[in-house]
C-alpha atoms as an extended CHARMM CRD file, in Angstrom:
* protein
*
       111  EXT
         1         1  MET       CA           -161.3370000000     -136.8110000000      -72.8320000000  PROA      1               0.0000000000
         2         2  LYS       CA           -159.6330000000     -139.9350000000      -74.0920000000  PROA      2               0.0000000000
         3         3  LEU       CA           -156.6020000000     -140.2790000000      -71.8890000000  PROA      3               0.0000000000
         4         4  ARG       CA           -154.5950000000     -143.3860000000      -72.6540000000  PROA      4               0.0000000000
         5         5  SER       CA           -151.4850000000     -143.1360000000      -70.5030000000  PROA      5               0.0000000000
         6         6  ALA       CA           -150.2510000000     -141.8670000000      -67.1610000000  PROA      6               0.0000000000
         7         7  ASP       CA           -148.3950000000     -139.1010000000      -68.9990000000  PROA      7               0.0000000000
         8         8  GLN       CA           -151.7440000000     -137.8160000000      -70.2810000000  PROA      8               0.0000000000
         9         9  VAL       CA           -153.6160000000     -138.2570000000      -66.9870000000  PROA      9               0.0000000000
        10        10  LYS       CA           -151.1270000000     -136.5700000000      -64.6890000000  PROA      10              0.0000000000
        11        11  PRO       CA           -151.5110000000     -132.9840000000      -66.0560000000  PROA      11              0.0000000000
        12        12  VAL       CA           -155.3140000000     -133.2550000000      -65.9700000000  PROA      12              0.0000000000
        13        13  PHE       CA           -155.2220000000     -134.6360000000      -62.4200000000  PROA      13              0.0000000000
        14        14  LYS       CA           -152.9030000000     -131.8160000000      -61.3470000000  PROA      14              0.0000000000
        15        15  TRP       CA           -155.1750000000     -129.1680000000      -62.9080000000  PROA      15              0.0000000000
        16        16  LYS       CA           -158.3520000000     -130.6230000000      -61.3570000000  PROA      16              0.0000000000
        17        17  ASN       CA           -156.6300000000     -130.5990000000      -57.9520000000  PROA      17              0.0000000000
        18        18  SER       CA           -155.0800000000     -127.1610000000      -58.2340000000  PROA      18              0.0000000000
        19        19  ALA       CA           -156.1330000000     -124.2460000000      -56.0630000000  PROA      19              0.0000000000
        20        20  LYS       CA           -157.0210000000     -122.2580000000      -59.2050000000  PROA      20              0.0000000000
        21        21  PHE       CA           -159.4230000000     -124.9420000000      -60.4900000000  PROA      21              0.0000000000
        22        22  GLY       CA           -160.9680000000     -125.3080000000      -57.0170000000  PROA      22              0.0000000000
        23        23  ALA       CA           -161.5250000000     -121.5740000000      -56.7450000000  PROA      23              0.0000000000
        24        24  LEU       CA           -163.0760000000     -121.3500000000      -60.2210000000  PROA      24              0.0000000000
        25        25  ASN       CA           -165.2770000000     -124.3570000000      -59.5590000000  PROA      25              0.0000000000
        26        26  ALA       CA           -166.4590000000     -123.1280000000      -56.1540000000  PROA      26              0.0000000000
        27        27  ASP       CA           -167.1570000000     -119.6880000000      -57.5570000000  PROA      27              0.0000000000
        28        28  ALA       CA           -169.1580000000     -121.0600000000      -60.4700000000  PROA      28              0.0000000000
        29        29  GLN       CA           -171.1840000000     -123.4840000000      -58.3820000000  PROA      29              0.0000000000
        30        30  TRP       CA           -171.5600000000     -121.8340000000      -54.9870000000  PROA      30              0.0000000000
        31        31  PHE       CA           -170.2350000000     -118.3210000000      -54.4820000000  PROA      31              0.0000000000
        32        32  SER       CA           -172.1620000000     -117.1200000000      -57.5090000000  PROA      32              0.0000000000
        33        33  MET       CA           -175.3490000000     -118.0060000000      -55.6060000000  PROA      33              0.0000000000
        34        34  LEU       CA           -174.3610000000     -115.6280000000      -52.8310000000  PROA      34              0.0000000000
        35        35  ARG       CA           -173.8540000000     -112.8000000000      -55.3210000000  PROA      35              0.0000000000
        36        36  SER       CA           -177.0350000000     -113.4910000000      -57.2770000000  PROA      36              0.0000000000
        37        37  THR       CA           -179.8390000000     -111.0080000000      -56.7300000000  PROA      37              0.0000000000
        38        38  LYS       CA           -182.2910000000     -113.4930000000      -58.2420000000  PROA      38              0.0000000000
        39        39  MET       CA           -181.4400000000     -116.3100000000      -55.8120000000  PROA      39              0.0000000000
        40        40  GLY       CA           -181.9010000000     -114.2110000000      -52.6880000000  PROA      40              0.0000000000
        41        41  ARG       CA           -182.3080000000     -116.2070000000      -49.4980000000  PROA      41              0.0000000000
        42        42  VAL       CA           -182.5160000000     -119.4930000000      -51.3960000000  PROA      42              0.0000000000
        43        43  GLY       CA           -178.9500000000     -119.0880000000      -52.6720000000  PROA      43              0.0000000000
        44        44  ARG       CA           -177.6540000000     -118.4840000000      -49.1650000000  PROA      44              0.0000000000
        45        45  GLN       CA           -179.5800000000     -121.4950000000      -47.8550000000  PROA      45              0.0000000000
        46        46  ARG       CA           -178.1250000000     -123.7360000000      -50.5770000000  PROA      46              0.0000000000
        47        47  VAL       CA           -174.5900000000     -122.5890000000      -49.7760000000  PROA      47              0.0000000000
        48        48  ALA       CA           -175.1860000000     -123.1930000000      -46.0550000000  PROA      48              0.0000000000
        49        49  ALA       CA           -176.4660000000     -126.7020000000      -46.7790000000  PROA      49              0.0000000000
        50        50  TRP       CA           -173.4130000000     -127.3580000000      -48.9590000000  PROA      50              0.0000000000
        51        51  GLU       CA           -171.0690000000     -126.2330000000      -46.2090000000  PROA      51              0.0000000000
        52        52  ALA       CA           -172.8960000000     -128.3890000000      -43.6690000000  PROA      52              0.0000000000
        53        53  GLN       CA           -172.5400000000     -131.4100000000      -45.9690000000  PROA      53              0.0000000000
        54        54  ASN       CA           -168.7950000000     -130.8640000000      -46.2270000000  PROA      54              0.0000000000
        55        55  LEU       CA           -168.1970000000     -130.8930000000      -42.4750000000  PROA      55              0.0000000000
        56        56  PRO       CA           -168.8760000000     -134.5730000000      -41.7660000000  PROA      56              0.0000000000
        57        57  MET       CA           -167.3350000000     -135.6160000000      -45.0870000000  PROA      57              0.0000000000
        58        58  ALA       CA           -164.0790000000     -134.0140000000      -44.2900000000  PROA      58              0.0000000000
        59        59  ILE       CA           -162.9340000000     -133.5460000000      -40.9230000000  PROA      59              0.0000000000
        60        60  ARG       CA           -162.9980000000     -135.6890000000      -37.9070000000  PROA      60              0.0000000000
        61        61  GLU       CA           -164.6980000000     -138.7050000000      -39.4360000000  PROA      61              0.0000000000
        62        62  ALA       CA           -161.7010000000     -139.0450000000      -41.7330000000  PROA      62              0.0000000000
        63        63  THR       CA           -158.8950000000     -137.8820000000      -39.4500000000  PROA      63              0.0000000000
        64        64  ALA       CA           -159.7970000000     -138.7050000000      -35.8320000000  PROA      64              0.0000000000
        65        65  PRO       CA           -159.3180000000     -142.4950000000      -35.9360000000  PROA      65              0.0000000000
        66        66  ILE       CA           -155.7770000000     -142.1300000000      -37.2810000000  PROA      66              0.0000000000
        67        67  ALA       CA           -153.9910000000     -140.0280000000      -34.6790000000  PROA      67              0.0000000000
        68        68  GLY       CA           -150.4430000000     -139.4560000000      -35.8550000000  PROA      68              0.0000000000
        69        69  GLY       CA           -151.0800000000     -141.3130000000      -39.0930000000  PROA      69              0.0000000000
        70        70  ARG       CA           -151.9900000000     -140.4570000000      -42.6430000000  PROA      70              0.0000000000
        71        71  THR       CA           -155.3860000000     -140.1500000000      -44.2640000000  PROA      71              0.0000000000
        72        72  LEU       CA           -156.1770000000     -139.8740000000      -47.9430000000  PROA      72              0.0000000000
        73        73  LEU       CA           -159.3150000000     -137.8610000000      -48.4480000000  PROA      73              0.0000000000
        74        74  VAL       CA           -160.6870000000     -137.9410000000      -51.9800000000  PROA      74              0.0000000000
        75        75  VAL       CA           -163.4730000000     -135.4630000000      -52.7310000000  PROA      75              0.0000000000
        76        76  GLY       CA           -164.9780000000     -133.7910000000      -55.7440000000  PROA      76              0.0000000000
        77        77  ALA       CA           -163.5100000000     -130.5500000000      -56.9770000000  PROA      77              0.0000000000
        78        78  ALA       CA           -166.4520000000     -128.5010000000      -55.7400000000  PROA      78              0.0000000000
        79        79  HSD       CA           -165.9160000000     -129.7830000000      -52.1870000000  PROA      79              0.0000000000
        80        80  LYS       CA           -162.1460000000     -129.2960000000      -52.1370000000  PROA      80              0.0000000000
        81        81  PRO       CA           -161.8340000000     -125.5660000000      -51.3110000000  PROA      81              0.0000000000
        82        82  PHE       CA           -164.4030000000     -125.8350000000      -48.5300000000  PROA      82              0.0000000000
        83        83  ILE       CA           -162.8770000000     -128.9480000000      -47.0040000000  PROA      83              0.0000000000
        84        84  GLU       CA           -159.3570000000     -127.5630000000      -47.1690000000  PROA      84              0.0000000000
        85        85  ALA       CA           -160.5410000000     -124.4440000000      -45.3530000000  PROA      85              0.0000000000
        86        86  TYR       CA           -161.9280000000     -126.6260000000      -42.5630000000  PROA      86              0.0000000000
        87        87  LEU       CA           -158.8030000000     -128.7820000000      -42.4060000000  PROA      87              0.0000000000
        88        88  HSD       CA           -156.5450000000     -125.7310000000      -42.1670000000  PROA      88              0.0000000000
        89        89  SER       CA           -158.2810000000     -124.8320000000      -38.8980000000  PROA      89              0.0000000000
        90        90  PHE       CA           -157.1820000000     -128.0270000000      -37.1180000000  PROA      90              0.0000000000
        91        91  THR       CA           -153.9430000000     -128.0110000000      -35.1500000000  PROA      91              0.0000000000
        92        92  ASP       CA           -153.0920000000     -131.6600000000      -35.7780000000  PROA      92              0.0000000000
        93        93  VAL       CA           -153.7390000000     -131.8310000000      -39.5300000000  PROA      93              0.0000000000
        94        94  GLU       CA           -151.1800000000     -131.1860000000      -42.2400000000  PROA      94              0.0000000000
        95        95  ILE       CA           -152.5250000000     -130.9010000000      -45.7680000000  PROA      95              0.0000000000
        96        96  VAL       CA           -150.4070000000     -132.2440000000      -48.5830000000  PROA      96              0.0000000000
        97        97  SER       CA           -151.9760000000     -131.2970000000      -51.8890000000  PROA      97              0.0000000000
        98        98  ALA       CA           -152.2350000000     -133.7400000000      -54.7600000000  PROA      98              0.0000000000
        99        99  PRO       CA           -150.1260000000     -131.5210000000      -57.0880000000  PROA      99              0.0000000000
       100       100  ALA       CA           -147.3560000000     -131.3140000000      -54.4790000000  PROA      100             0.0000000000
       101       101  LEU       CA           -147.4980000000     -135.0470000000      -53.8820000000  PROA      101             0.0000000000
       102       102  LEU       CA           -147.5030000000     -135.7950000000      -57.6040000000  PROA      102             0.0000000000
       103       103  ALA       CA           -144.5600000000     -133.4920000000      -58.1940000000  PROA      103             0.0000000000
       104       104  SER       CA           -142.4610000000     -135.7360000000      -55.9670000000  PROA      104             0.0000000000
       105       105  GLN       CA           -143.6600000000     -138.9970000000      -57.5660000000  PROA      105             0.0000000000
       106       106  PRO       CA           -142.5610000000     -140.5970000000      -60.8210000000  PROA      106             0.0000000000
       107       107  VAL       CA           -145.1910000000     -140.8350000000      -63.5470000000  PROA      107             0.0000000000
       108       108  ASP       CA           -145.0750000000     -144.6540000000      -63.3640000000  PROA      108             0.0000000000
       109       109  CYS       CA           -146.8160000000     -144.5650000000      -59.9640000000  PROA      109             0.0000000000
       110       110  LEU       CA           -150.1250000000     -143.9170000000      -61.7690000000  PROA      110             0.0000000000
       111       111  ASN       CA           -149.9500000000     -147.1510000000      -63.7780000000  PROA      111             0.0000000000
């Protein structure tokens, strides 16, 4: 894609950070392995390894040092649904999604 302005980038950024995109991406890359009869145990092992990789990326390494503060966690779309699920389980973490944050910001903030 040849995006030349913040007005063009913002809708793409919102879509790539939406729950719908995350669900489609995770299903295509990971959950499909669990449903596959051809993958068998290997599919389940790959999904388990993926989940294990997400844990240190996401949670306490990013949030623990900043008690009461804010942390920006930037991850790929395939990681996002998994990491958000982990973050939702913590009592001291509030998730503010990129689309919600962008909705409250003027377009010029991306320049």
